[in-house]
C-alpha positions, 0 to 999 in steps of 0.5 A, a space after each residue: 903327328 900323334 896327339 900328345 897327352 899333357 899330364 895334369 896335376 891332381 887338381 886337374 884329373 877331372 877334365 880330360 883333354 888332348 892338345 897337339 900341334 897337329 890334326 889327330 887321325 880322323 880329324 878334318 882340316 877346318 874348311 876356309 872361311 868365306 864371308 858369302 856364299 850363294 847357291 841352292 838347297 840351303 844356307 848356313 852363316 856362323 862366326 865359325 867354319 866348323 859350325 858352318 860346316 856342320 850345319 851344311 852337313 845336316 842340310 845336305 843329308 836331308 835335315 831341315 833349317 831346325 836341325 841344322 841350326 841345332 847341329 851348328 849351335 852345338 858345334 859352336 859349343 865346342 869351337 866357340 865355347 866362351 860365347 856359347 854352349 850348353 852352360 848358357 841360353 838364348 833365343 831361337 826365332 823360326 819361320 815356317 814356310 808351310 804355314 807362313 808363321 813365325 814362331 819364337 822360343 825363349 830359352 833364356 836362363 833363370 834365377 833360383 826360386 830363392 833369388 831376391 833384389 839383393 842377389 848381388 848385394 853384400 853389406 847393402 852394397 852391390 858387389 863389383 862387377 867382376 867379382 860377380 861375374 866370376 862367381 856361382 852367383 852369376 850362374 842362372 839355370 841354363 836354357 840351351 839344352 831345353 831350347 834344342 829339344 823343344 825346337 827339334 820336337 815342334 819343327 825338326 825332322 831329326 832326334 837330338 841324337 842325330 842333330 849332335 853327331 857332327 858336334 861329338 865328332 868335332 869334340 872327340 877329334 878336335 878343332 884348330 886354335 886360331 888367333 881369335 881363340 887364343 886372344 880370348 883365351 889370353 884375355 881371360 887367363 887371370 881368372 881361368 887359372 884359378 879354376 883347375 877344371 878350366 885351366 886344364 882345358 884352356 891353359 895347356 901348360 899353364 898358357 893359352 893354346 898356340 895358334 894352329 894347335 888342336 883342341 880336343 874336348 872328350 868330356 864334352 863329347 861325352 856329355 853330348 853322347 849322354 844327351 843323345 842317349 837319354 835326352 835333355 832330361 839328363 841335363 835338368 835331373 840326374 847326375 849331370 844336373 847334380 854336377 852343375 849345381 855342386 859346381 855353382 854352389 861350391 865353385 871348384 877354385 884353386 885354394 892357392 889362388 886366393 880368388 873369393 868365388 861366391 857360391 850360387 843359389 840355384 839348386 836341383 829343384 831350380 834345374 828341374 822346374 826350368 821350361 822354355 817359353 814358346 811365345 809370339 814374336 814382335 812384329 812391325 811393318 817397315 815399308 814393304 817388309 814385315 819385321 819379326 824378332 824376340 819379345 821380352 824377356 829380350 829387349 831386342 824385338 821391342 828396341 829394334 822395332 821401335 827404332 824402325 818405327 820411329 824411322 818410319 814415321 819421320 820420313 823416307 830413310 832411303 832419301 836422306 843424305 849420308 849424314 841425315 841418315 846416320 843422324 836419324 839412325 843414331 837418333 831413333 836408337 837413342 830414344 829407343 834405348 831410353 824407353 828400353 832401359 825404363 820399361 823392359 824386363 821379364 813379363 812373367 815378373 813385370 808389367 812390360 808395355 810390349 804392344 805399346 812400345 811398338 805401336 805407330 802412335 807411340 813412335 810418332 809421339 817420340 819421332 817428333 823429338 828428332 830434329 834434323 839440325 841438332 842432336 839430342 843430349 843423353 841421358 834422355 828421358 823415357 816416354 810413357 808408351 801407355 799414355 803417349 803424348 807428342 815430345 813428352 817424357 816421364 821426367 826421369 832418365 835412366 842410365 844404360 846398365 853394363 851388359 857383357 860384350 860377347 854371345 853368338 849368332 847363327 842364321 839357317 835356311 833350307 830348301 823348303 824355305 824354312 828360316 831360323 835365326 838364333 842367338 845363344 850365349 854364355 854372357 861375358 866371354 868365358 862366362 863365369 869362368 867355371 867349367 864343370 869338372 868332367 863335363 866339359 862345358 862353361 857355366 854362364 853369368 847370365 844373372 849379371 845381366 840384372 841391375 844390381 840396384 835400381 838405375 835410377 832413385 825413385 824410378 821402378 826398375 823392371 830388371 832387378 833380380 827376382 825368384 825365377 826371373 829371367 834377366 833382360 836380354 838384348 839378343 835380336 834374332 830377326 826374320 824379315 818377310 816380304 809379301 809373306 815370304 822369307 826375304 832375310 834373317 839376321 842377328 849379331 852378338 855384342 851385349 847392348 850393341 846387338 841392338 844397334 848392330 841388327 838395326 844398322 844391318 837391316 836399315 842398310 839392307 832394307 832402306 839403303 840399297 846395300 847387299 847383305 854382305 855389304 850391310 853386315 861389313 859396313 862401319 858401325 856405331 852404336 848410340 845407346 842413350 849415352 852422351 858419346 856414341 860408340 863407333 869403329 874406326 872406319 865409321 870415325 873415317 867416314 866423311 859424314 863424321 864432321 857433318 854429324 859432329 856439326 849437329 852435336 853428336 860425340 863419338 867414342 873409338 872402339 875396336 869393333 862392334 858386333 859380328 852378325 850373320 845372315 841369310 837372304 832368298 833371292 827372287 830365283 830361289 837361290 840363298 845368299 849366306 853372309 857373315 862378317 869379312 873382319 870382325 872376330 876373325 871373320 865369319 863363315 858362310 856356305 850353301 849346299 850347292 854353290 851357284 856356278 
């Protein structure tokens, strides 16, 4: 069927998009989604079949894990634009098999240099969260293009231009809309319709796209070609940078909508000054394994690591009954979140006790809070990692701030044994809701990850806005080694539930005897120092629920938690790629040469 181009009203002419009810010439049918694949030559796992296929294409043609990760991430910017894209940022963890070292890139978005603690205050009061999200105020300087460039330059074998080729092709030819994409669009329809460029992209005829229709994004394809030709400098300087800044400083809202889309403060100098941070990973030993993840500005590595240390100090996780395993998992998470909310922020702006939070001495001082006979009460007060004292606290509990539930994660391994675990995001589903006209991508709302006001009166808050500051994240891309060799890598989207999801996957695989696919598919619960633990329906249906409630645990049901992916190396050298079988519509796992 010939693709049909919809005529747009004048306000929509800045964005080119073609919708069709069938695949246009040149477009390939999407590969089927499978949650597990085993074989040789490398592996890729993402939430999306087209993105996984892009990564496999690169591996099959001789690229390494870094090349494939960038290709898959760029494809996700096309097919999962509400969770990722060049308008956002993320954290990249890389295991280099030649050196045996783990490296990380902090590609988190930053506030402008004029930002201060009053960024989200009006008349001395915090803005309503929804108003702050859908505004230029929420947009931080994107770090994703710089992350791709830095990773490829340091460890890749291909140019950015070559790595972007599969994504350009998908953007030009289109991808098939599924139930998840349509549902996410419908959830955002009320705000997408107020921005003409966003409505032109994602609301054909003023409505969410039909399942089975084809979305083409030639504007994004052209933006990728610009980056391929001129490098990422074109994003941070020049006409594209000017377009980004003009969009966030003057949000292109439909005047008839009545929406007050507040202007942002990031300017061209802020974009030009952006740099990723190459930094040491967090590291904890857990049994026979070495677990590496992201250090602050993410709280993922410190919080997952502290919880693992607490559990390690408390006994043999593999020996617990089902009820005691879940009890200790929830309690360790509760304690680690009490400390995370008090101590973790951007280390370039505040003093973060990363080493102390991950020390075995501190874990022991917190593990003694856990009783096998009853649950702790939240909000639990944090401890003092610089002056650990058994079962002591600092006397003031800090509440959990709100954090958007979206993001995406991909994991990649290659035939040489290199591994990438990469979490990237634009924050809320749909980010700020503001598309850069003519450029084909949404801008993030990452600055709403800052605390608008201090979480507890009189207690220093490490996550308040500040000039050039990076908001605290929960992203937890993780690589696990055994005897210095890669064992597995994993991570997840899900806002603050990223931490508990990653922790639960690690415990399931490393301690509870589950396969990687089983650990990813297992029912989830998320305790983040709150009175009630969020839990999926399948978790609430477990026979252990009654025993947990008898210990004092309370639960609040939620539809789903996280959407993890992972790769694992088997003893014979084969790779396992694993993704969700159901959550977020199911994920996509593939290997270069499937085992027969």
